[in-house]
Structure formats: C-alpha cells, structure tokens
VEXGU-982594 format. One record per residue (C-alpha): x, y, z. Coordinates in steps of 0.02 Angstrom, whole numbers, plus 50000, padded with zeros to 5 digits. Example, Ala and Ser with C-alpha at 12.3 -4.5 7.8 and 13.67 -1.06 7.14 Angstrom:
VEXGU-982594
506154977550390506844994750357
This chain:
VEXGU-982594
517444537650850517774542351028516474536051149516094547451295516354540651468514804538551573514524553051694515064550251871513824551852013514194558652186513944573152304514604586452183513384581452049511924581252171512404598452233512464604952054510744597952016510034606052172510834622752129510124622251953508394617852020508464632052146508994644552013507584638751900506284640752037506924658052083506864663851902505104657151882504564666052040505294682551984504514680951813502794677751887502934693551994503624705151860502614719451788502824730851639503294748351694502244763651656502594782151673503084785751852502894767651906504244756751831504804751152003503054748052066502614731952155501484720152060499734716252120499074698652136497824693452005496034697752048496404712952157496074725652020494324733052032493564735051860491894739551784491664721151743492004714851920490644724052016488764723852029488134731851868486574739751944487614747952080488844754051949487464761651841486724770451993488434777452041488734784051865487024792651862487324800652032489044806351977488564814251811486724818051850486214808151698486274790251634487884786351539488264768851473489864761351542490464758651364490494777551336491674780751481493564780051472494124763551553495024772951693493434782751732492354767051721493494757451839493524772151960491634772151960491684753451993492734755752150491604770052206490064759052184490664746752318490044751552493491424752752623491544738252745491354741452933493254740852948493454753352806492144764652885493174765353045494734769152945493834782952850493474792353010495204789053082496104794452925495184810952905495594815953084497464814053056498844820352944499134802452887498494785052923498984766952899497714754552831498644739252895498794731352723499544734152550501174742752506500754759352421500744776752500499484788552421499664807252456498214819252433498954836552408497574849252435497864866652365496384876152438495314874852594493414875552594491924863752605492224857952426494014853552471493484843952626492244833452527493544831052388494744824152519493384812752587492964806152414494794802352375495034794252546493544782752519494254778052350495974774052421495204763352558494304752952426495974746652359496924733352458498534739552377498514755552481499484754652642499574772952693498654789152654499514805952680498674823052677499284840852665498374857252634499044873552567497514884552603497594893452435499404899152445500584894652303502144895152412501344882852531500844871652386502654870752327503284867452504502014853652530502434845052366504284845152409503864838052580502964823552497504474820552386505574819652542504354807152618504544796152463502694793152438502184782152292500744792352221500274810752229498514815952180498194834652169497054847552090498304859852014497344876052032498974885852020499384877551854501104880751782501694889451941501904872452024502534862851872504334862651935503834853852097502744841452002504214837851887505364835052036504134822552107504004813151943505904812751926505994805552102504984790452042503334796452114501764793752011500974811151997499164812351940498314829251924496424829951922495014842051890495984857751838496854855951669498724859551665499434871551536500114862451385501934866051426501704858351600500914842051543502564832551541502824836351726501554823151779501234804651749499424807551698498044820651699496194817851728495514835351692493724841351689493234846651512492894864351573492834872251401491454860451344490514862651507490454881651498490174881851310488624871251341488104882051489488324898251392487234891551253485904886951381485904905051442485714911651264484334899251222483374904651377483714923351384484084927951204485444938951127486214955551181486164953151370487384957351509488294946351634489374946951790490874935151798491694928151954493024915652005494034911452161495884915552151496554928352026497534919651889496974902051932497114889051795495304883751816494614900551759495964902151627495234886651546493364890251553493174909051544493814911251365492644897451305491154905351392491564922751328491744916651150489974909951149489194924651241490144937751140489534929250982487744932251039488054950451079488194948451268489224960951370490224957951529489864972151651490894966851802492024953451871492624948252043493634936052148493034926752302494474915252354493114901852339492554905452517490834909652586491484926352651492244930752483490634926252391489584936752511490734951652486490654949952297488754948552301488584963752413489734973752298488684969052148487084974152237487834990652296488414994852120486624995752057487074984951907485794972051856486594958651748485494946251658486604932251720487864928951858489204916151812490344909351948491354893451969490684889952144488964889952224487974905952192486894906252350487464923452408487044931152240485244924652245484814927952427484564947052414483314944652273482304932352377482334944252525481734958852417480534948252313481404954252155481644944451996483424937452003484654935551861484994918551787486414908551863487724896851791489034887051888489984870851878489884868952069488284871152168488024865852349486454857752418486094874652501485804881052324484444868152293483614873052456483694891452408482964888252235481514879152318481274893852437481214905552289479904894652206478884894252365478944913252365478214913652190479864916552101480594906051962482494907651964483334900851809484964891851836486114878451769487414868151857488594853651831488874839151949490174848552050491644836852006492054835052191492404816652159493834819252035495064813752169494344796352148494914796151967496654801552022496814787652151496254774352027497394780951888498874781752007498654763952067498484757551889500084766351838501034759351986500474741951934501044744451755499294745251684498914756151533498374773951576498334787751444499344803551478497694812951481495954806651522494754821351496493064819451580491534828051511490244833451639488594839651565487634854951626485844852551687484504864151754484354865951943482524861151928483004844151859483974839452017482924847352155482314830152205484104824952249484094836852397483844829352570483854835952748485124822352788486404830352672487374845052747486984861152654488814864852612489064848252520489214850152330487954842252214488274827852193489454819452317489594800552315489884799752503488534794352625487794808152734488774801052882490394801952783489964819452724489844825552904491484817052950492344824952800491684842352837492224841353019493974835552977495394847553026
C-alpha cells in the first residue's frame, strides 16, 4: 500500500485557503440576498427581513378602523385577500412628519425622490378630475409608507387614449420598476402595457377590469368587482321602487372599459324586472359634463324613476331640490361628499331622496402599489385580485360627512383633510 506524503505548508497553501474562504463567504452572502422571481420582477432587489408591512404587523384596532372606512362596513381581515389586507395595513399607519413633508413635495412635482430605498413607482393617470387627484394622493401616501420606494413618478393623460399610450412608453424609456394604472381605455392600451411588462417592468392595473384577452399584458390586476356592485345596486332599486320602471343611464367616456363591465350586469337585473332605459349620456367624468347631461335630461321632459351614473350625481338632484319636486332614485359607485351635503339639504327641505352608493374605490391605487412591491420582492401575488365593494344607502353614511372634508372628495377617502386639500390643489 502506498502511503501518501504529508501535505506541504507554505505561502501557496495559505493563499489557497484564503481564496476558498473568500469564495465561501461570497456565496453565502449571495444566497442570503437571493429572492424567488415573480411575474415582472425576477430581477427585483430583495428586501431585508421585517420591512414588509402585513396585516399581522400593525395595530389591529387601527387596521379594523381603516377597513371599515374603506368599505363602509366592518369586514374581518380573514375575509380579505392577503394583498388587500396588507395594503390596508400600510394605509392604517399614519405618515410620519418626514413623510408628510414628502407627500406635499411629491404632489407638486412630476416626480420626487424619497431619499431611501431602490424602487421607482410610476402612477400613470388616465383621466383628470377630483377623483383622479385623490386617487393620486392615496397611491402616493401608500408608496411613502414603504421604505423600499426611492422615487415616485407621475404622468396624466387627461382622458385621451393617444396620450395614455405616449405616457406609458415614456415610463418604459425611463426604466421605472413598477407602473400602477387604472386602465379605463381597456384593450386599447394593452400593447403598451405588454411592452412595459416585456421590458421587465412590473405592471399592475387597478380598479377597471381589463378585457380577458388583455390580461396577459400585465403582471397583476386588482379590479373592482363592478358586476357584483351594480347587480346588488340594481336589486336595491327594484326592492325599493318595484317592477316596470324607467331609468336614465350615464357614464364618462364613450366605450370605456369601466362601463363595459358594469352596464350589462345592471341591465340584466333591471330588464328582468321589466325596467326600461329611456336615455343615456356621456359626461367625460367632469362637473361640466355632468351638468350638461343633467340639463339635457331636464329639458327633455323625461322623468325616469332612477338615474344611474358611475360618478357623483349632484347635478341630477339639484334641479329637483330647487323646484321642490320629488327626485328620482340614484345609484352610483362614486359619490362625493358634496352629494351627502345635498342629500341633507333635500331632507331639510322636507324631501326624502332615495340613493345608493359604494365606497368610491378612490383608494385602489394603494392596492396597486402594495401588489407591485410584493411582486418585485418575489412574494406571491395572484394574477387577479378582485375586490368586492358593497353598496349602501346614502342615509347610512351621512354621519361621515364633515365640513373639514372638501366637497369634491369621494366618499370615502383614506387621506386626512389636510392631505385631501394638498391632493386637490396638485397640478
């Protein structure tokens, strides 16, 4: 048997040992920092343990209060999708003094730097009105709650599909990490969303559902369950007013994906009860457009039993208050605080307007921010996270109105009155 010679010591051996040790330490370091990729975020930086805000890591009373304010009813955390629950958790944490300063700074600029983190979050707005301003404020507050966010970028298309496409391509060129947008133009912008996703950007659409053939163009969707909302609302109208009535139907932009989702569901229920649509109109979701539509309805002499519109119905009620006439019933998924004030005025005048609303989903951008960050970190996020928002009577939420809240703010924003004013004044 051959006996091996003892190993020789010396500088070469010491160098080899040091090299092996260094390689081992480097491999261990890389392994501890690695993350499992998710759709749109396989090259995302990992987040240190403990930085993720979850429904279990925040004050439970504050979380419950935030959920009730959001949905206008108590919902157990266990009944919410984990992405929604964690988004509510981040929203339940008050902003620090430093974050408050950043909130104001960010909303006055086209982009802002938080001085921390590594992710760039882009908020691509597709229409411009008070709802959009508050939506941007909600999403900004959510982004500021996460230490992972370094930069927030804004752009606004003012309701023009060509501008939406140009803005999305601009964000691709800027190589942002996350795009959050409400795709009111639906499939018309799917190609730009797909380009962003192919460029490695995490794209999360919120609020408006995408058409089925456009779903693969994004990393995740967090849509409002519009069909359920208006099915429930239509049934409330029938239960209150009975069968064989008439209604007027309104939305903002012709052909928008929002109305394409909810109107067929509403009509199915109303048609089944013998209701008849007598007119329809488009408002661009602006106060001027709503006033014009309301004036046209009044001038027509038609008297529908209900007015159904996917934005606040103030202008449709006001003429009835002025003339002391019994108004139609109203149904909307978005009502402003001005609506609550007007309902109270009608009551004070001896009238009893009947109306139903949903908690105006102006905070859906928060869900998009949370989902986008989770995806970038390799956390599990479903391709679609539908959110059900119940309808309630206006009477049941009259006590949420306050003179501190600007009248054009949707019911129910999670921002403070100070933040609401900042958001509304933003360019």
